[in-house]
SEKOLDREN-726168 format. One record per atom (N, C-alpha, C): z, y, x; residue in one letter. Coordinates in pm, whole numbers, plus 50000, padded with zeros to 5 digits. Layout:
// residues N
ZYXA;...
***
This chain:
// residues 360
366498526108280M;366428511708260M;365298506008344M;365558495208417A;364538489408504A;363508481808422A;362258481808469D;361218473808406D;361528459008427D;361128450908331I;361288436508342I;359918430208325I;359558420908411S;358288413908396S;358538399108382S;357688392508307Y;357778378108288Y;356618371708360Y;356868362508455D;355808357208538D;355468342708509D;355898337608396G;355628323808362G;356788314708393G;357678319008481Y;358888311508510Y;360088317508438Y;360188330708436G;361318337408374G;361208352408388G;362288359308354W;362308373908357W;362698378708495W;362028389308542R;362328395208671R;362328410308659R;363268416508729R;363338431108727R;362538436908843R;361808447308813A;360988454008915A;361478468308930A;360888475109027K;361268488909054K;361038497508932K;361968506708907K;361878515408790K;360608523608794K;359948524508677Q;358708532008667Q;358898543608570Q;358078554108587G;358118565208493G;357498561308360G;357908567708253R;357408564708120R;356078571708096R;355118565008032P;353848571507999P;354028581907890P;353138591707885A;353208602207784A;352848596607648A;353328603407545L;353028599207409L;351538601107382L;350978591007313R;349568591507270R;348638595307382R;348858589107499L;348048592107617L;346658586107600L;345628594307620L;344248589507620L;343738590007763L;342888580707799L;342318580907933L;341478593307953L;341418597808076A;340688610108109A;339218608808077A;338598620108050A;337178620008017A;336338614108130A;336818615808252A;336068610308365A;335958595208357A;337008588608304L;336958574108290L;335888570108192L;335808577508082L;334808574207982L;333398576108037L;333218586508116L;331888589208169L;331458578708270L;332408574208350T;332038564508453T;332098550308402T;332918548108296A;333088534308250A;331948530108161A;331668537708056G;330658533507961G;331008519907908G;330178510307941A;330508496307912A;331338491408029A;332608488008003L;333558485308111L;333248472108179L;333368472008313A;333068460108390A;334298455308462A;334198444108537G;335398438808596G;335248432908733G;336328434108812I;336468427108939I;337388415308915I;337068403908971V;337798392108928V;338518384509037V;338418388509163M;339008380509269M;340318386309319M;341428381609264L;342738386509300L;343618374809339L;344488376409439P;345288365209485P;346538363309402P;347088351409406A;348398348909348A;349428352209455A;350158363109436T;351118367409536T;352528364609489T;353478366109579S;354868363409545S;355578375609489S;354918387109487G;355548399209438G;355678399409288G;356468408709238T;356658409809094T;355738420109031T;354958427409109E;354108438009056E;352748432509019E;352588428508892E;351298423308848E;350228434208845E;350658446808839A;349698457608818A;348988461808946A;349458457509063T;348868462309187T;348498450809280T;347668441409236P;347268430509324P;346208435009424P;346028427209528R;345008430109628R;343688423509586R;342648431509577V;341348426509534V;340668418909646V;340148407009617R;339508398909719R;338008397409699R;337468403309594G;336028401909574G;335598409609452G;334338408609416V;333798415909303V;332958406509218V;332598411409099S;331738403809009S;330618412908959S;329418407708959E;328288415108903E;328178412908752E;328888403108701L;328728399408561L;329668407608473L;329088414808379V;329828424508298V;329728420608151V;330838420508082Y;330778418507937Y;330768432207870Y;329858434507777P;329678447907720P;330808451907627P;331518462407665A;332598467807583A;332778482507618A;333178490407521T;333448504507546T;334888507707509T;335488516407587F;336848520907559F;336878528507428F;337868525407343S;337988532007214S;339198541207208S;340338536807256G;341528545207252G;342728538307313G;343798546007329Q;345018540807390Q;346228547007324Q;347188538707289L;348478543307240L;349508539107343L;349868548307431A;350788545107539A;352208543207488A;352578551007387Q;353868549507320Q;353668553407173Q;354418547407084P;354268551106943P;354778565306919P;354148572306829T;354588585706795T;355978585106733T;356898592906789G;358248593206737G;359178582906797G;358768576406904G;359628566306967G;358978560407088G;359558549407137Q;358968542807252Q;359328528007248Q;358508520107318W;358818506107337W;359048503607486W;359688492507518V;359918488607656V;359428474307672V;358528472207766L;357938459107789L;357368453007661L;356398459407599P;355778453507480P;355038440707519P;355198430107439A;354628417207477A;353448413107391A;353428417007266G;352348412507178G;352208421607059G;351108419806987L;350858427806867L;350108419406765L;350248423306640A;349498417006532A;349158427706430A;347938427106377L;347498436506274L;347468429506139L;347768437006034T;347748431405900T;346568437005822T;346168430605713P;345008435605637P;345158449705585P;346388454405564D;346568468105513D;346578478605622D;346338474605748G;346228484205857G;347478486505937G;348578479805904D;349798481205983D;349688473006111D;350388477706215T;350438470706343T;351888467406375T;352138454806406F;353478450506447F;353468448006597F;354408454306667V;354488453306812V;355848447706852V;355838437706940L;357088432606994L;357578441807105L;358748447407087D;359398455507190D;360418446307257D;359958438907358T;360698427407406T;362048430907467T;362078440807555E;363338443807621E;364368449507524E;363898456607421N;364818462107322N;365118452307210N;364538440207217N;364808429807118N;364618434806975N;363408439706950R;363088444706818R;361578443806796R;361198445806671I;359798446406632I;359558460106571I;358508466906616L;358158479906561L;356958478406469L;357078483706351K;355968484106257K;355358497906263K;354068498706299L;353368511506312L;352378513106198L;352248525406149D;351218527906049D;349888530706118D;348868533806041Q;347538535606097Q;347448547606189Q;348378556906178A;348378568806264A;349168566606392A;349748554806408G;350548552106527G;351998556206515G;352418560306396L;353818564006373L;354658551606347L;355908551906389I;356808540806361I;357188541406213I;356728531406138A;357048530905995A;358408524505972A;358768514606055S;360078508406043S;360388500806172S;361678498606194T;362148490706307T;362838478306253T;362428466906305I;362928454106256I;363808447906364I;365098447406339D;366048441506432D;367348438806356D;368438436606428S;369698433106363S;370268444506282S;369838456806310T;370338468106232T;369648469106096T;368438463906087S;367718464105960S;367968451405880S;368348440605948D;368618427805882D;369638420405966D;370858419005915E;371928412905993E;371668398106024E;370698392205957R;370358378205987R;369548377006116R;368988388106162L;368108387906278L;368898388906408L;368558380506502A;369108381306638A;367978378906735A;367158389206756L;366018387906845L;366488387206989L;365978377207062K;366328375307202K;365058372207281K;364518382607343G;363308380907423G;362118376107343G;361778382507230P;360598378107154P;359338379507238P;358528368907244M;357408368607337M;356038368207271M;355948364507144A;354628363307081A;354758365906932A;353688371506876I;353628374206733I;352248370506682I;352188365106562A;350908360906504A;350928363606354A;349748364506296S;349618366406152S;348408358706102S;348538353405981D;347398346905915D;346888355305799D;347318368005793G;346928376805685G;347838375905564G;348758366205566R;349708364605456R;351158366005502R;351408362905628R;352758363405682R;352678365505832R;353828367805893L;353948369706036L;354838358806094L;354548354706215A;355398345406288A;355728351506424A;356968350306466V;357418355606594V;358088344406674V;357678342806799A;358328333506890A;359538340406950A;360718337206899N;361968343106946N;362438334807064N;361878338007180S;361848329007295S;363228324107338S;364118333407370L;365388329607430L;366408324407328L;366038324307201A;366888318507096A;366348305207047A;365228300507104A;364598287807064A;364288287706914A;363698298806866Q;363408300106724Q;361978304806701Q;361488301606581V;360298307906526V;360738315006399V;360478327906391L;360868336106277L;359648338906191L;359768337206061L;358678339705968L;359008351605880L;358068361205872F;358248373505796F;357118375005695F;357348382805590D;356228387005507D;355558398905574D;354478403705517L;353708414305582L;354388428005574L;355498428705503S;356278441005504S;357318440905615S;357478429305680G;358448428305788G;359788422905745G;359868417105626H;361118411305578H;361218396705620H;362348393005679L;362538379305727L;362578369705609L;361778359205617Q;361738349205513Q;362388336005556Q;362218332405682Q;362688319405726Q;362938319505876Q;363978312705919T;364258310706061T;364178295906091T;363278292306182L;363118278406223L;363688276706362L;364698268506376T;365328266206506T;364758253506567T;364208254706687L;363588243406754L;364638235106827L;364478222106821Q;365428213006884Q;364798206507007Q;365628202407105P;365088195007220P;364328182507172P;363318178807248L;362498167307210L;363268154307218L;364268153707307T;365098141907321T;366558146107327T;367448136907300A;368878140007305A;369248144607445A;369878156207453G;370248161707582G;369088167207662G;367908168507597G;366718173307666G;366698188407682G;365588193407733T;365428207707760T;365428215707631T;366168226607631T;366148235707517T;364778242307507T;364138241907392P;362798247807380P;362818262807410P;361718267707469R;361538282007493R;360148285907445R;360018289107316P;358708292407261P;358208305907311P;357008306107369I;356418318807413I;355018320907355I;354588311707269G;353308313207201G;353428307607061G;352738314006965V;352808309306827V;351528313006754V;351118304506660A;349968307306575A;350208300806439A;349548306206336L;349678301106200L;348338295506153L;348348283006109A;347128276606061A;346958279105911A;345718278005865A;345428280805724A;346128271205631A;346408259005678D;347058249005593D;348578250005596D;349108260405659G;350548262505661G;351248257505785G;350558249805868R;351188245005990R;351458256606086R;352428254506172I;352808264306273I;352608257906409I;351868264506497I;351608259306631I;352448267206729I;353238260206810V;354178266606900V;353988261307042V;353938270407140A;353898266507281A;355308267307337A;355818256107385D;357148255107444D;357008255107595D;357318266407657A;357058268207800A;357898259007887A;359158257007853D;360048249207940D;359838234207928D;359388229607810S;359098215407793S;357648212107825S;356818222507846H;355408220907881H;354648213307773H;354948216507646V;354268209907535V;353868220307431V;352938216207345V;352578223907227V;353028215907106V;353718222507013L;354258215906895L;353438219606772L;353098209706691L;352518212006560L;353638209906459L;353988220506387L;355088219906291L;354578221206148L;355288215106053D;354968217605914D;355588230905872D;355318235805751P;355818249105712P;357338250505717P;358058239405716D;359528240005723D;360058237905863D;359178236905962G;359608235606099G;359778221406149G;359438211606068N;359528197706113N;358358194506207N;358638187106314V;357618184006414V;356658173506361V;355378177106353L;354338167706312L;353728160606432L;353618168106544K;352998162306663K;353438170006786K;353618162906895V;353908168807025V;352698166607114V;352128177407169I;350938176507254I;351348179807397I;351148170607487G;351508172607626G;352428161707675G;352568161007807A;353318150207869A;354808152707875A;355258164907843G;356668168007853G;357088172107993G;356138173708082G;356348178508218G;355078185308263G;355098191308380R;353908198408428R;352748188708442R;351598192408383A;350438183508384A;349168191808388A;348048185308412T;346748191908419T;345748184308333T;344538190008321G;343468183408248G;343848180808103G;343438169108053A;343718165507915A;345128160207897A;345878158808006D;347208152607999D;348298162007950D;348098175107965G;349148184107922G;349018197907981G;350138204508004F;350158218608039F;351148221508151F;350948233108212N;351868238308311N;352288252208264N;353348252708184V;353838264608115V;352818269608012V;352698262707899P;351818267607793P;352348280607736P;351418290007710G;351808303207665G;351168307107534G;350358317707536A;349778323007413A;348928312607342A;348898313607209V;348168304207125V;347368312107023V;346148307506993T;345378313206883T;344508302306823T;343868305506710L;342998296206639L;341638302706619L;340598294306607D;339298299606566D;339088296806418D;337918300706366G;337668299406224G;337658285206174G;337408275606263A;337388261406225A;338748254906239A;339748262506282G;341078257006297G;341358250906433G;340398251806526N;340648246906661N;341718255506728N;342488249406815I;343638255806878I;343308259207023I;343628271507065Y;343398275907202Y;344768279407263Y;345078273007376V;346388274707439V;346198279907581V;346868290907615V;346878295807752V;347788286807835V;347238280707938D;348028272608031D;348368281808148D;349518288408139T;349818300008223T;349718297108372T;350398286908419L;350378283908561L;349288274008599L;348548269308499G;347378261108526G;346118269308541G;346198282408510G;345058291208527G;343888287808437G;344138284808310R;343058280808220R;343488282908076R;342518281707986V;342788280907843V;342288267307795V;343118260307722V;342778246907673V;342408247807525V;341268241807489K;340838241207350K;341178227407295K;341868227307180L;342238215007112L;341628214906973L;341358203306919S;340928202106781S;342108205306689S;341878207106559P;342988210106469P;344118199706472P;343788187206507D;344838177106514D;345448175806653D;344998184406747G;345598184606880G;344868176706986G;343688171806957T;342908164307056T;342248173707156T;342338170507284F;341728178807389F;340208179107372F;339638191307380I;338188193007371I;337618197707504I;338098209007554R;337628214207683R;338598224607734R;338328229507855Q;339118240507908Q;338188251807950Q;338738263907953F;338028275807994F;338708281008119F;337928282508228G;338478287408352G;339268276808427G;339688280808546E;340528272308630E;341328281408721E;342398276108779L;343248284108864L;342508288108991L;342498301109022G;341828305609143G;341598320509142G;340818325309241D;340578339709254D;339098342609271D;338268334209210T;336828336709211T;336368339509069T;335138344409055A;334618347808924A;334688335808830A;335258338008712G;335378327308614G;336648319208625G;337458321808727S;338758315208737S;339838324908690S;341048319908675L;342148327908621L;343338327008715L;343968338408740A;345108338908831A;346428337808755A;346598345908650R;347798345208568R;347428349208425R;346808340008351P;346398343208214P;347608345308124P;347458354608029H;348568357807938H;348188356807792H;347088363307752G;346718363707611G;345368357507587G;345088353707462V;343798347507428V;343398351607288V;342088353907269A;341518356807138A;340128350607133A;339668347307013V;338358340906994V;337598348706888V;336338352106918D;335558359606819D;334838350206724D;334098356006629A;333448348106525A;332388338806581A;331838342106697A;330818333706760A;331418322906849A;332728323006866G;333378313106950G;333588317007093G;333238329507129N;333508334307264N;335018336207282N;335508333107401V;336948332907428V;337298344307524V;338248352707485F;338708364107563F;340098360807617F;340288362707748V;341548359007813V;342038370807896V;343238375707868S;343818386207951S;344488379908071S;344408386608187D;344998381308309D;345828392108375D;347128389508389G;348028399508443G;347798402508589G;347398392708668L;347148395008810L;345768401008834L;344808397008752L;343478402908765L;343428417008709L;344398420308622A;344408433108552A;343088435208479A;342658425008406A;341378425408338A;341378415108225A;340298415308146V;340078405208043V;338798397708078V;338888384708091E;337718376408119E;337178370607989E;335868367907987V;335218363107866V;334438350407900V;334568340407811F;333868327607827F;333088324507700F;331978317407716S;331168313207602S;331868301607530S;331398298107409P;331998286707338P;331938273707418P;330938272507505G;330828260507586G;331598261007717G;332278272107743G;333098273207863G;332458280607978G;331248285907959D;330598293408066D;331218307308079D;331328311808203Y;331888325008232Y;330858335708197Y;331238345308110L;330328355808067L;330568369208135L;331748371508188G;331998384108254G;333408389008234G;333678400808287V;335018406508286V;334978420608229V;335988424008152I;336168437408099I;337358443608173I;337188455708225G;338368462308279G;338148471608396G;337288468308492R;337128476708610R;336058487208588R;336238498808648R;335288509708628R;333968507208699R;334008500508813D;332788497408887D;332868482808929D;332008474308876P;332118460008905P;331768456309049P;331138465409121T;330718462209258T;331598468509365T;332638475809322D;333498482809417D;334918477509408D;335378470109509P;336738464609505P;337828475109497P;337518487509538A;338528498009539A;338608505509406A;337698502609314S;337728509809186S;338938505509105S;339478514709026G;340658511708946G;340328503208825G;341368497908764S;341228490008642S;341668498208523S;341068495508410L;341508501708286L;342918496908251L;343258484808293F;344528478708257F;345508479008374F;346768477208342Q;347808475608442Q;348408461608436Q;348848457408319A;349428444008303A;349068438808164A;347788435408141P;347358431208008P;348008418007966P;348448417607841A;349138405707792A;348528401507658A;349218404207546G;348748399507417G;347418405507375G;346588397407308L;345288401707258L;345228399907107L;344478408707043W;344208407406900W;342778411706877W;341988403406809L;340578406206785L;340338407606636L;339768418806597E;339458421606457E;338008426206449E;337118417506406G;335698420806407G;335228422706550G;334628434206578N;334168437306714N;335148446206790N;336358447606739R;337348455906808R;338418446906871R;338598448707001L;339578441007075L;340778449807108L;341968445207070Y;343218452207099Y;343928444907212Y;344278452207316V;344958446407432V;346348452807442V;347388444407436M;348728449507457M;349028448807606M;348988460307671D;349278461207812D;350768464307828D;351478456207904R;352928457707913R;353348471007975R;352438477608046R;352778490308108R;351978501908055R;350888499207987A;350028510107940A;349948510907789A;350608502107716G;350588502607571G;349388495507512G;348998499707392I;347878493407322I;346578500207364I;345668492507419I;344348497407457I;343328490507367I;342468498207304T;341468492507214T;340078494207273T;339248484007251L;337878484107301L;336938479407191L;335758485007189D;334708480507098D;333768471607175D;333608459307126L;332688449907187L;331298452607132L;330308453507218I;328998458307175I;327928447807191I;328288435307174G;327298424707181G;327948411507214G;327228400907190L;327758387507219L;327188381607345L;326398389507417R;325838384707544R;326258394107656R;326438388907779P;326858397507890P;325728406307940P;326088417408000L;325128426008067L;325268424108217L;324178425508290Q;324218424708435Q;324268438708493Q;324948440208607G;324918452808680G;326038462308640G;325878474608677A;326938484508660A;327118488008512A;328288493208482A;328608496908345A;327648507508295A;327268506108168G;326438516008104G;324948513908125G;324548503608201E;323128501408220E;322518495008096E;
***
């Protein structure tokens, strides 16, 4: 089966790749040289479909302190194809979107497949290109992208509700949700990539507010393919503006506050952002598929550094990641769903960046 990559416009097939080994851990040499992982940040936006092998155009001295913790390249007892996102529950289960296989895998704490959620487990389910998953600790939400739906599950993985999104206007564009988040008050936040808007929905799926111009836009006016969505502890909304090369911060009611990063290939800019997470201090973590790294910004929008490259000063050094996408942050542990390398976990070891080579 050929690999499929999503580049912000749609699905594309790439050259067939070999499958990673089960429960693959990075070599000891990586741990010795990486220590606190650093990053190179200058990568071009190319026309190719291989996000994992961009040409490096520069380096960064600014390093965000993190150490490699582990990697699950494939779940024990099975495999996923093009995993897009993950969510952890309070009881330690991990839900992973297996996008190409149109299913959700529930993993236990040992990485074993506890259950498979798809049409064979529930005939009401018709997963079509699920692109994002979120949890508020009480339930799960899945952006069922190609079906224009948001699916709501309990923490056991049982479907509770299917919300079908409607075009914003009669005869308008069919919604394509690729980002979703759950607010504490029950609202559901959805990023509609094809309409270039973010929707605030009530618990029953009724539209409370539409954020964005309804077409490609920049700045406070809207989005250019809005993608991943997350919330901070105060209920502020963070939206990945995929082709705008930034993350937009909105107030709980959807008012523009600021942006993190900008489109480009220099330190602190973003080439193809995919996932976003916010820690308790308000620092913003952004995965970038073209950079093959995770960039970090302060609550005020300052660039703090990059996680991912073994040597921040050597453009030829490899990256820990291949195609990082969905992010999940739990305390000081960052989970990165890499579409080609599986789940990579890192321990964050401080709220301030370190200067110089990893491990200093």
